N, C-alpha and C positions, 0 to 999 in steps of 0.2 A: 584482526579483520575477519569478519564473518563471511562465509560463502553463501550468497543468496542465489537460490535456484528458481527457475521459472517452471511453474506447474500448470495445471489446467485451471485457468482463471484465478491464479494465485501466484504469489512469490513466497518462498518458504526457506527456512534454515533447518538443516538436518539431513539425515541419510534417506528418509522416506517421506514422500509427500503425504502419505496417510498418517504418519506419526511425527509431525514436525516439532522442532523445538521452538519455532516461531513461524507465524504465517500471517499474511494479509490476503483476504479473499475479496474478489471483485466480480462484477458481471457487466455485461454490455447492455445498454439501453439504446435501441436504435443504432444508427450508424455513427453517431458522434459523441456518445456519452459513456463514461466508465463510472459505475456505481461501486464505491468501496463499502462492502457489507460488514466486515469485521476484521479485527486484528487480535492476535494472541502472541504473547511472549512468555515462555516458561520462566519459572523462578531462576533457573540456571543462567539465563541470559538477561534478566532484568537489570536495569541500571547501566547498560552498555550501549544505549541509543539504538538498539536493534529495531525497535518499532519505527523510529524515524528513518532508519535506513530502508526499511520495507516501504514506507510511504514514498521515499525518494525514488525507488524503483518504479512504483506506479506512476508517479509524476513524469519520470523519464519516458515511460511507455506512452502516456497520454501525449506528450510532446512529439514523440516519434510518429504517432498515428494521427496527430492533429485532432485530438479529442479533448473534451472537458471532463472534469471529475465532479461527481456528487458524493460528498462524504457522509454516508449514513452512519458510519461508525463514530461514536462520540470522541474517541481518541484522535482519529484522523481530523475530525472537524475542529477540535481544539488546536491541533498543530497548524492546520490551514489558517485559522483565525490569527495566529501569531507569526505567520511566515509570509511576508510580502512577496517573496520570490515565487510563490505558488499562485499568485493572482491570475497569471495568464492561463492557467488550466482550471481554475475554479469555475464551476457552473453557477451563474448568478441568475 
């Protein structure tokens, strides 16, 4: 199990936010939207579903804050397109 930490407008894996092994970056647009800008997973962690775990953390945040998500990142968009459980937080 990976330890996902909350950073400044991101969730990341690793000892330092500035040098993450994996990261999902987002920003806020207005008071009700989270825009997911990018994801990165190092070769060391690829194939372990770390990217999907990072997405889940952003989804959980959106639900907690009653916000919708715009997935600008192509990986996040692809996961959203395949995951019906995320329809409640998808900005349409």
